[in-house]
N, CA, C, O and CB atoms as a CASP TS submission, in Angstrom:
PFRMAT TS
TARGET T0000
AUTHOR 0000-0000-0000
METHOD Language model
MODEL 1
PARENT N/A
ATOM      1  N   MET     1     -17.133   3.938 112.440  1.00  0.00           N
ATOM      2  CA  MET     1     -16.300   2.785 112.194  1.00  0.00           C
ATOM      3  C   MET     1     -17.087   1.482 112.335  1.00  0.00           C
ATOM      4  O   MET     1     -16.744   0.484 111.700  1.00  0.00           O
ATOM      5  CB  MET     1     -15.120   2.789 113.140  1.00  0.00           C
ATOM      6  N   ASP     2     -18.118   1.479 113.145  1.00  0.00           N
ATOM      7  CA  ASP     2     -18.933   0.280 113.322  1.00  0.00           C
ATOM      8  C   ASP     2     -19.626  -0.117 112.022  1.00  0.00           C
ATOM      9  O   ASP     2     -19.789  -1.305 111.744  1.00  0.00           O
ATOM     10  CB  ASP     2     -19.972   0.503 114.420  1.00  0.00           C
ATOM     11  N   TYR     3     -20.031   0.865 111.229  1.00  0.00           N
ATOM     12  CA  TYR     3     -20.700   0.559 109.966  1.00  0.00           C
ATOM     13  C   TYR     3     -19.749  -0.156 109.005  1.00  0.00           C
ATOM     14  O   TYR     3     -20.177  -1.007 108.225  1.00  0.00           O
ATOM     15  CB  TYR     3     -21.240   1.847 109.319  1.00  0.00           C
ATOM     16  N   LEU     4     -18.469   0.187 109.060  1.00  0.00           N
ATOM     17  CA  LEU     4     -17.484  -0.470 108.205  1.00  0.00           C
ATOM     18  C   LEU     4     -17.310  -1.932 108.606  1.00  0.00           C
ATOM     19  O   LEU     4     -17.218  -2.808 107.746  1.00  0.00           O
ATOM     20  CB  LEU     4     -16.137   0.263 108.276  1.00  0.00           C
ATOM     21  N   VAL     5     -17.266  -2.192 109.903  1.00  0.00           N
ATOM     22  CA  VAL     5     -17.149  -3.559 110.408  1.00  0.00           C
ATOM     23  C   VAL     5     -18.389  -4.365 110.028  1.00  0.00           C
ATOM     24  O   VAL     5     -18.296  -5.565 109.768  1.00  0.00           O
ATOM     25  CB  VAL     5     -16.952  -3.560 111.944  1.00  0.00           C
ATOM     26  N   ALA     6     -19.546  -3.711 109.994  1.00  0.00           N
ATOM     27  CA  ALA     6     -20.785  -4.399 109.639  1.00  0.00           C
ATOM     28  C   ALA     6     -20.832  -4.736 108.143  1.00  0.00           C
ATOM     29  O   ALA     6     -21.472  -5.713 107.753  1.00  0.00           O
ATOM     30  CB  ALA     6     -21.994  -3.535 110.022  1.00  0.00           C
ATOM     31  N   LEU     7     -20.169  -3.947 107.314  1.00  0.00           N
ATOM     32  CA  LEU     7     -20.199  -4.177 105.864  1.00  0.00           C
ATOM     33  C   LEU     7     -19.147  -5.172 105.371  1.00  0.00           C
ATOM     34  O   LEU     7     -19.288  -5.713 104.274  1.00  0.00           O
ATOM     35  CB  LEU     7     -20.010  -2.874 105.150  1.00  0.00           C
ATOM     36  N   VAL     8     -18.116  -5.420 106.143  1.00  0.00           N
ATOM     37  CA  VAL     8     -17.025  -6.293 105.701  1.00  0.00           C
ATOM     38  C   VAL     8     -17.515  -7.701 105.323  1.00  0.00           C
ATOM     39  O   VAL     8     -17.107  -8.199 104.274  1.00  0.00           O
ATOM     40  CB  VAL     8     -15.971  -6.394 106.799  1.00  0.00           C
ATOM     41  N   PRO     9     -18.364  -8.367 106.117  1.00  0.00           N
ATOM     42  CA  PRO     9     -18.819  -9.701 105.703  1.00  0.00           C
ATOM     43  C   PRO     9     -19.594  -9.692 104.384  1.00  0.00           C
ATOM     44  O   PRO     9     -19.435 -10.598 103.566  1.00  0.00           O
ATOM     45  CB  PRO     9     -19.686 -10.302 106.787  1.00  0.00           C
ATOM     46  N   SER    10     -20.418  -8.690 104.179  1.00  0.00           N
ATOM     47  CA  SER    10     -21.175  -8.599 102.929  1.00  0.00           C
ATOM     48  C   SER    10     -20.251  -8.348 101.741  1.00  0.00           C
ATOM     49  O   SER    10     -20.421  -8.939 100.675  1.00  0.00           O
ATOM     50  CB  SER    10     -22.224  -7.486 103.022  1.00  0.00           C
ATOM     51  N   ILE    11     -19.296  -7.488 101.931  1.00  0.00           N
ATOM     52  CA  ILE    11     -18.343  -7.204 100.849  1.00  0.00           C
ATOM     53  C   ILE    11     -17.508  -8.444 100.545  1.00  0.00           C
ATOM     54  O   ILE    11     -17.273  -8.760  99.379  1.00  0.00           O
ATOM     55  CB  ILE    11     -17.420  -6.015 101.225  1.00  0.00           C
ATOM     56  N   GLY    12     -17.061  -9.147 101.580  1.00  0.00           N
ATOM     57  CA  GLY    12     -16.284 -10.374 101.380  1.00  0.00           C
ATOM     58  C   GLY    12     -17.093 -11.438 100.652  1.00  0.00           C
ATOM     59  O   GLY    12     -16.578 -12.118  99.764  1.00  0.00           O
ATOM     60  N   THR    13     -18.356 -11.582 101.028  1.00  0.00           N
ATOM     61  CA  THR    13     -19.226 -12.551 100.356  1.00  0.00           C
ATOM     62  C   THR    13     -19.435 -12.158  98.896  1.00  0.00           C
ATOM     63  O   THR    13     -19.442 -13.016  98.014  1.00  0.00           O
ATOM     64  CB  THR    13     -20.586 -12.656 101.081  1.00  0.00           C
ATOM     65  N   GLY    14     -19.604 -10.872  98.645  1.00  0.00           N
ATOM     66  CA  GLY    14     -19.769 -10.396  97.267  1.00  0.00           C
ATOM     67  C   GLY    14     -18.541 -10.676  96.415  1.00  0.00           C
ATOM     68  O   GLY    14     -18.654 -11.054  95.249  1.00  0.00           O
ATOM     69  N   ILE    15     -17.377 -10.488  97.001  1.00  0.00           N
ATOM     70  CA  ILE    15     -16.136 -10.752  96.264  1.00  0.00           C
ATOM     71  C   ILE    15     -15.999 -12.243  95.970  1.00  0.00           C
ATOM     72  O   ILE    15     -15.645 -12.631  94.857  1.00  0.00           O
ATOM     73  CB  ILE    15     -14.909 -10.249  97.060  1.00  0.00           C
ATOM     74  N   LEU    16     -16.280 -13.075  96.968  1.00  0.00           N
ATOM     75  CA  LEU    16     -16.223 -14.525  96.740  1.00  0.00           C
ATOM     76  C   LEU    16     -17.227 -14.963  95.675  1.00  0.00           C
ATOM     77  O   LEU    16     -16.909 -15.804  94.834  1.00  0.00           O
ATOM     78  CB  LEU    16     -16.489 -15.282  98.050  1.00  0.00           C
ATOM     79  N   PHE    17     -18.422 -14.408  95.702  1.00  0.00           N
ATOM     80  CA  PHE    17     -19.435 -14.723  94.698  1.00  0.00           C
ATOM     81  C   PHE    17     -18.948 -14.328  93.310  1.00  0.00           C
ATOM     82  O   PHE    17     -19.087 -15.094  92.357  1.00  0.00           O
ATOM     83  CB  PHE    17     -20.761 -14.010  95.022  1.00  0.00           C
ATOM     84  N   TYR    18     -18.375 -13.131  93.198  1.00  0.00           N
ATOM     85  CA  TYR    18     -17.867 -12.656  91.911  1.00  0.00           C
ATOM     86  C   TYR    18     -16.783 -13.590  91.374  1.00  0.00           C
ATOM     87  O   TYR    18     -16.792 -13.948  90.196  1.00  0.00           O
ATOM     88  CB  TYR    18     -17.317 -11.227  92.046  1.00  0.00           C
ATOM     89  N   VAL    19     -15.850 -13.982  92.241  1.00  0.00           N
ATOM     90  CA  VAL    19     -14.753 -14.856  91.816  1.00  0.00           C
ATOM     91  C   VAL    19     -15.292 -16.218  91.379  1.00  0.00           C
ATOM     92  O   VAL    19     -14.849 -16.768  90.371  1.00  0.00           O
ATOM     93  CB  VAL    19     -13.724 -15.029  92.956  1.00  0.00           C
ATOM     94  N   ALA    20     -16.243 -16.759  92.134  1.00  0.00           N
ATOM     95  CA  ALA    20     -16.796 -18.071  91.789  1.00  0.00           C
ATOM     96  C   ALA    20     -17.540 -18.025  90.461  1.00  0.00           C
ATOM     97  O   ALA    20     -17.343 -18.902  89.620  1.00  0.00           O
ATOM     98  CB  ALA    20     -17.732 -18.561  92.895  1.00  0.00           C
ATOM     99  N   ILE    21     -18.380 -17.034  90.257  1.00  0.00           N
ATOM    100  CA  ILE    21     -19.142 -16.925  89.008  1.00  0.00           C
ATOM    101  C   ILE    21     -18.204 -16.688  87.836  1.00  0.00           C
ATOM    102  O   ILE    21     -18.401 -17.252  86.760  1.00  0.00           O
ATOM    103  CB  ILE    21     -20.180 -15.788  89.098  1.00  0.00           C
ATOM    104  N   ARG    22     -17.192 -15.863  88.034  1.00  0.00           N
ATOM    105  CA  ARG    22     -16.232 -15.603  86.959  1.00  0.00           C
ATOM    106  C   ARG    22     -15.492 -16.879  86.567  1.00  0.00           C
ATOM    107  O   ARG    22     -15.255 -17.118  85.383  1.00  0.00           O
ATOM    108  CB  ARG    22     -15.229 -14.521  87.385  1.00  0.00           C
ATOM    109  N   ALA    23     -15.124 -17.700  87.554  1.00  0.00           N
ATOM    110  CA  ALA    23     -14.443 -18.966  87.262  1.00  0.00           C
ATOM    111  C   ALA    23     -15.364 -19.907  86.495  1.00  0.00           C
ATOM    112  O   ALA    23     -14.924 -20.585  85.567  1.00  0.00           O
ATOM    113  CB  ALA    23     -13.965 -19.638  88.564  1.00  0.00           C
ATOM    114  N   ILE    24     -16.628 -19.952  86.870  1.00  0.00           N
ATOM    115  CA  ILE    24     -17.590 -20.821  86.181  1.00  0.00           C
ATOM    116  C   ILE    24     -17.774 -20.378  84.735  1.00  0.00           C
ATOM    117  O   ILE    24     -17.765 -21.205  83.823  1.00  0.00           O
ATOM    118  CB  ILE    24     -18.948 -20.817  86.913  1.00  0.00           C
ATOM    119  N   VAL    25     -17.939 -19.086  84.528  1.00  0.00           N
ATOM    120  CA  VAL    25     -18.145 -18.562  83.169  1.00  0.00           C
ATOM    121  C   VAL    25     -16.913 -18.788  82.304  1.00  0.00           C
ATOM    122  O   VAL    25     -17.030 -19.157  81.135  1.00  0.00           O
ATOM    123  CB  VAL    25     -18.485 -17.063  83.213  1.00  0.00           C
ATOM    124  N   THR    26     -15.741 -18.569  82.868  1.00  0.00           N
ATOM    125  CA  THR    26     -14.500 -18.786  82.119  1.00  0.00           C
ATOM    126  C   THR    26     -14.331 -20.256  81.741  1.00  0.00           C
ATOM    127  O   THR    26     -13.952 -20.572  80.613  1.00  0.00           O
ATOM    128  CB  THR    26     -13.293 -18.314  82.938  1.00  0.00           C
ATOM    129  N   ALA    27     -14.611 -21.148  82.684  1.00  0.00           N
ATOM    130  CA  ALA    27     -14.503 -22.584  82.396  1.00  0.00           C
ATOM    131  C   ALA    27     -15.496 -22.990  81.310  1.00  0.00           C
ATOM    132  O   ALA    27     -15.169 -23.791  80.435  1.00  0.00           O
ATOM    133  CB  ALA    27     -14.744 -23.416  83.676  1.00  0.00           C
ATOM    134  N   ASP    28     -16.705 -22.441  81.365  1.00  0.00           N
ATOM    135  CA  ASP    28     -17.709 -22.756  80.354  1.00  0.00           C
ATOM    136  C   ASP    28     -17.265 -22.264  78.983  1.00  0.00           C
ATOM    137  O   ASP    28     -17.430 -22.964  77.984  1.00  0.00           O
ATOM    138  CB  ASP    28     -19.062 -22.137  80.728  1.00  0.00           C
ATOM    139  N   ARG    29     -16.707 -21.067  78.935  1.00  0.00           N
ATOM    140  CA  ARG    29     -16.237 -20.515  77.666  1.00  0.00           C
ATOM    141  C   ARG    29     -15.134 -21.377  77.070  1.00  0.00           C
ATOM    142  O   ARG    29     -15.128 -21.640  75.867  1.00  0.00           O
ATOM    143  CB  ARG    29     -15.737 -19.084  77.859  1.00  0.00           C
ATOM    144  N   LYS    30     -14.200 -21.816  77.911  1.00  0.00           N
ATOM    145  CA  LYS    30     -13.103 -22.663  77.426  1.00  0.00           C
ATOM    146  C   LYS    30     -13.613 -24.023  76.971  1.00  0.00           C
ATOM    147  O   LYS    30     -13.143 -24.565  75.971  1.00  0.00           O
ATOM    148  CB  LYS    30     -12.044 -22.845  78.518  1.00  0.00           C
ATOM    149  N   GLU    31     -14.573 -24.569  77.705  1.00  0.00           N
ATOM    150  CA  GLU    31     -15.130 -25.871  77.320  1.00  0.00           C
ATOM    151  C   GLU    31     -15.865 -25.780  75.986  1.00  0.00           C
ATOM    152  O   GLU    31     -15.733 -26.665  75.141  1.00  0.00           O
ATOM    153  CB  GLU    31     -16.081 -26.391  78.409  1.00  0.00           C
ATOM    154  N   ARG    32     -16.628 -24.724  75.798  1.00  0.00           N
ATOM    155  CA  ARG    32     -17.338 -24.546  74.523  1.00  0.00           C
ATOM    156  C   ARG    32     -16.362 -24.394  73.370  1.00  0.00           C
ATOM    157  O   ARG    32     -16.600 -24.932  72.289  1.00  0.00           O
ATOM    158  CB  ARG    32     -18.262 -23.325  74.585  1.00  0.00           C
ATOM    159  N   ALA    33     -15.266 -23.673  73.577  1.00  0.00           N
ATOM    160  CA  ALA    33     -14.257 -23.512  72.527  1.00  0.00           C
ATOM    161  C   ALA    33     -13.601 -24.851  72.207  1.00  0.00           C
ATOM    162  O   ALA    33     -13.363 -25.162  71.040  1.00  0.00           O
ATOM    163  CB  ALA    33     -13.190 -22.483  72.954  1.00  0.00           C
ATOM    164  N   ALA    34     -13.308 -25.643  73.234  1.00  0.00           N
ATOM    165  CA  ALA    34     -12.698 -26.950  73.008  1.00  0.00           C
ATOM    166  C   ALA    34     -13.654 -27.877  72.255  1.00  0.00           C
ATOM    167  O   ALA    34     -13.235 -28.607  71.356  1.00  0.00           O
ATOM    168  CB  ALA    34     -12.286 -27.586  74.346  1.00  0.00           C
ATOM    169  N   LEU    35     -14.926 -27.847  72.619  1.00  0.00           N
ATOM    170  CA  LEU    35     -15.908 -28.677  71.914  1.00  0.00           C
ATOM    171  C   LEU    35     -16.071 -28.237  70.461  1.00  0.00           C
ATOM    172  O   LEU    35     -16.206 -29.069  69.564  1.00  0.00           O
ATOM    173  CB  LEU    35     -17.262 -28.623  72.631  1.00  0.00           C
ATOM    174  N   ARG    36     -16.059 -26.920  70.236  1.00  0.00           N
ATOM    175  CA  ARG    36     -16.155 -26.407  68.868  1.00  0.00           C
ATOM    176  C   ARG    36     -14.973 -26.892  68.037  1.00  0.00           C
ATOM    177  O   ARG    36     -15.144 -27.306  66.890  1.00  0.00           O
ATOM    178  CB  ARG    36     -16.213 -24.865  68.865  1.00  0.00           C
ATOM    179  N   GLU    37     -13.772 -26.842  68.617  1.00  0.00           N
ATOM    180  CA  GLU    37     -12.585 -27.295  67.897  1.00  0.00           C
ATOM    181  C   GLU    37     -12.657 -28.798  67.637  1.00  0.00           C
ATOM    182  O   GLU    37     -12.280 -29.258  66.559  1.00  0.00           O
ATOM    183  CB  GLU    37     -11.309 -26.949  68.688  1.00  0.00           C
ATOM    184  N   GLN    38     -13.134 -29.556  68.602  1.00  0.00           N
ATOM    185  CA  GLN    38     -13.267 -30.996  68.419  1.00  0.00           C
ATOM    186  C   GLN    38     -14.288 -31.303  67.319  1.00  0.00           C
ATOM    187  O   GLN    38     -14.065 -32.202  66.509  1.00  0.00           O
ATOM    188  CB  GLN    38     -13.682 -31.670  69.742  1.00  0.00           C
ATOM    189  N   ASP    39     -15.384 -30.578  67.282  1.00  0.00           N
ATOM    190  CA  ASP    39     -16.378 -30.771  66.221  1.00  0.00           C
ATOM    191  C   ASP    39     -15.790 -30.458  64.855  1.00  0.00           C
ATOM    192  O   ASP    39     -16.072 -31.160  63.884  1.00  0.00           O
ATOM    193  CB  ASP    39     -17.606 -29.895  66.471  1.00  0.00           C
ATOM    194  N   ARG    40     -14.969 -29.405  64.769  1.00  0.00           N
ATOM    195  CA  ARG    40     -14.322 -29.076  63.493  1.00  0.00           C
ATOM    196  C   ARG    40     -13.396 -30.198  63.044  1.00  0.00           C
ATOM    197  O   ARG    40     -13.378 -30.572  61.871  1.00  0.00           O
ATOM    198  CB  ARG    40     -13.535 -27.764  63.611  1.00  0.00           C
ATOM    199  N   GLN    41     -12.631 -30.728  63.985  1.00  0.00           N
ATOM    200  CA  GLN    41     -11.714 -31.826  63.644  1.00  0.00           C
ATOM    201  C   GLN    41     -12.480 -33.070  63.232  1.00  0.00           C
ATOM    202  O   GLN    41     -12.086 -33.754  62.287  1.00  0.00           O
ATOM    203  CB  GLN    41     -10.796 -32.148  64.827  1.00  0.00           C
ATOM    204  N   ASP    42     -13.558 -33.371  63.920  1.00  0.00           N
ATOM    205  CA  ASP    42     -14.375 -34.526  63.561  1.00  0.00           C
ATOM    206  C   ASP    42     -14.983 -34.355  62.172  1.00  0.00           C
ATOM    207  O   ASP    42     -15.008 -35.298  61.382  1.00  0.00           O
ATOM    208  CB  ASP    42     -15.480 -34.741  64.600  1.00  0.00           C
ATOM    209  N   ALA    43     -15.468 -33.167  61.878  1.00  0.00           N
ATOM    210  CA  ALA    43     -16.060 -32.908  60.566  1.00  0.00           C
ATOM    211  C   ALA    43     -14.999 -33.025  59.474  1.00  0.00           C
ATOM    212  O   ALA    43     -15.272 -33.555  58.397  1.00  0.00           O
ATOM    213  CB  ALA    43     -16.715 -31.508  60.532  1.00  0.00           C
ATOM    214  N   ALA    44     -13.805 -32.539  59.743  1.00  0.00           N
ATOM    215  CA  ALA    44     -12.728 -32.646  58.762  1.00  0.00           C
ATOM    216  C   ALA    44     -12.352 -34.109  58.536  1.00  0.00           C
ATOM    217  O   ALA    44     -12.069 -34.509  57.407  1.00  0.00           O
ATOM    218  CB  ALA    44     -11.497 -31.843  59.222  1.00  0.00           C
ATOM    219  N   GLN    45     -12.349 -34.894  59.584  1.00  0.00           N
ATOM    220  CA  GLN    45     -12.031 -36.318  59.462  1.00  0.00           C
ATOM    221  C   GLN    45     -13.101 -37.047  58.650  1.00  0.00           C
ATOM    222  O   GLN    45     -12.783 -37.913  57.835  1.00  0.00           O
ATOM    223  CB  GLN    45     -11.895 -36.958  60.855  1.00  0.00           C
ATOM    224  N   VAL    46     -14.357 -36.698  58.873  1.00  0.00           N
ATOM    225  CA  VAL    46     -15.450 -37.325  58.123  1.00  0.00           C
ATOM    226  C   VAL    46     -15.345 -36.953  56.654  1.00  0.00           C
ATOM    227  O   VAL    46     -15.510 -37.804  55.780  1.00  0.00           O
ATOM    228  CB  VAL    46     -16.827 -36.900  58.690  1.00  0.00           C
ATOM    229  N   ARG    47     -15.068 -35.676  56.379  1.00  0.00           N
ATOM    230  CA  ARG    47     -14.925 -35.253  54.975  1.00  0.00           C
ATOM    231  C   ARG    47     -13.760 -35.970  54.309  1.00  0.00           C
ATOM    232  O   ARG    47     -13.818 -36.289  53.122  1.00  0.00           O
ATOM    233  CB  ARG    47     -14.724 -33.727  54.885  1.00  0.00           C
ATOM    234  N   LYS    48     -12.709 -36.222  55.067  1.00  0.00           N
ATOM    235  CA  LYS    48     -11.526 -36.869  54.509  1.00  0.00           C
ATOM    236  C   LYS    48     -11.797 -38.342  54.189  1.00  0.00           C
ATOM    237  O   LYS    48     -11.253 -38.875  53.222  1.00  0.00           O
ATOM    238  CB  LYS    48     -10.349 -36.749  55.483  1.00  0.00           C
ATOM    239  N   THR    49     -12.627 -38.994  54.988  1.00  0.00           N
ATOM    240  CA  THR    49     -12.858 -40.425  54.800  1.00  0.00           C
ATOM    241  C   THR    49     -14.025 -40.724  53.871  1.00  0.00           C
ATOM    242  O   THR    49     -14.133 -41.850  53.386  1.00  0.00           O
ATOM    243  CB  THR    49     -13.100 -41.080  56.128  1.00  0.00           C
ATOM    244  N   GLN    50     -14.897 -39.770  53.607  1.00  0.00           N
ATOM    245  CA  GLN    50     -16.029 -40.007  52.731  1.00  0.00           C
ATOM    246  C   GLN    50     -15.567 -39.998  51.276  1.00  0.00           C
ATOM    247  O   GLN    50     -14.781 -39.139  50.878  1.00  0.00           O
ATOM    248  CB  GLN    50     -17.128 -38.951  52.962  1.00  0.00           C
ATOM    249  N   PRO    51     -16.052 -40.950  50.486  1.00  0.00           N
ATOM    250  CA  PRO    51     -15.701 -40.926  49.055  1.00  0.00           C
ATOM    251  C   PRO    51     -16.409 -39.758  48.365  1.00  0.00           C
ATOM    252  O   PRO    51     -17.521 -39.373  48.728  1.00  0.00           O
ATOM    253  CB  PRO    51     -16.083 -42.276  48.366  1.00  0.00           C
ATOM    254  N   ARG    52     -15.738 -39.220  47.377  1.00  0.00           N
ATOM    255  CA  ARG    52     -16.335 -38.105  46.646  1.00  0.00           C
ATOM    256  C   ARG    52     -17.348 -38.645  45.640  1.00  0.00           C
ATOM    257  O   ARG    52     -17.192 -39.735  45.088  1.00  0.00           O
ATOM    258  CB  ARG    52     -15.243 -37.260  45.928  1.00  0.00           C
ATOM    259  N   ARG    53     -18.376 -37.854  45.425  1.00  0.00           N
ATOM    260  CA  ARG    53     -19.413 -38.252  44.441  1.00  0.00           C
ATOM    261  C   ARG    53     -18.949 -37.864  43.046  1.00  0.00           C
ATOM    262  O   ARG    53     -18.273 -36.853  42.853  1.00  0.00           O
ATOM    263  CB  ARG    53     -20.800 -37.580  44.763  1.00  0.00           C
ATOM    264  N   ALA    54     -19.319 -38.671  42.104  1.00  0.00           N
ATOM    265  CA  ALA    54     -19.008 -38.362  40.705  1.00  0.00           C
ATOM    266  C   ALA    54     -19.947 -37.263  40.235  1.00  0.00           C
ATOM    267  O   ALA    54     -21.144 -37.296  40.521  1.00  0.00           O
ATOM    268  CB  ALA    54     -19.135 -39.630  39.797  1.00  0.00           C
ATOM    269  N   THR    55     -19.411 -36.302  39.521  1.00  0.00           N
ATOM    270  CA  THR    55     -20.247 -35.223  38.998  1.00  0.00           C
ATOM    271  C   THR    55     -20.779 -35.614  37.639  1.00  0.00           C
ATOM    272  O   THR    55     -20.115 -36.294  36.856  1.00  0.00           O
ATOM    273  CB  THR    55     -19.461 -33.898  38.910  1.00  0.00           C
ATOM    274  N   GLU    56     -21.954 -35.181  37.388  1.00  0.00           N
ATOM    275  CA  GLU    56     -22.588 -35.541  36.098  1.00  0.00           C
ATOM    276  C   GLU    56     -22.624 -34.383  35.176  1.00  0.00           C
ATOM    277  O   GLU    56     -23.118 -34.501  34.055  1.00  0.00           O
ATOM    278  CB  GLU    56     -23.993 -36.058  36.300  1.00  0.00           C
TER
END
């Protein structure tokens, strides 16, 4: 039973590390998706405001 008590702090630290890294990765993924969507909207706005070229 002593070995179990000795492992609890390491296991708890591992779980906290996993949760923290998972939160960071998830936030990064959401931020990248939001930036991608913003870039698409900006590009669409630029295309909408640019005059079309005459074809020859």
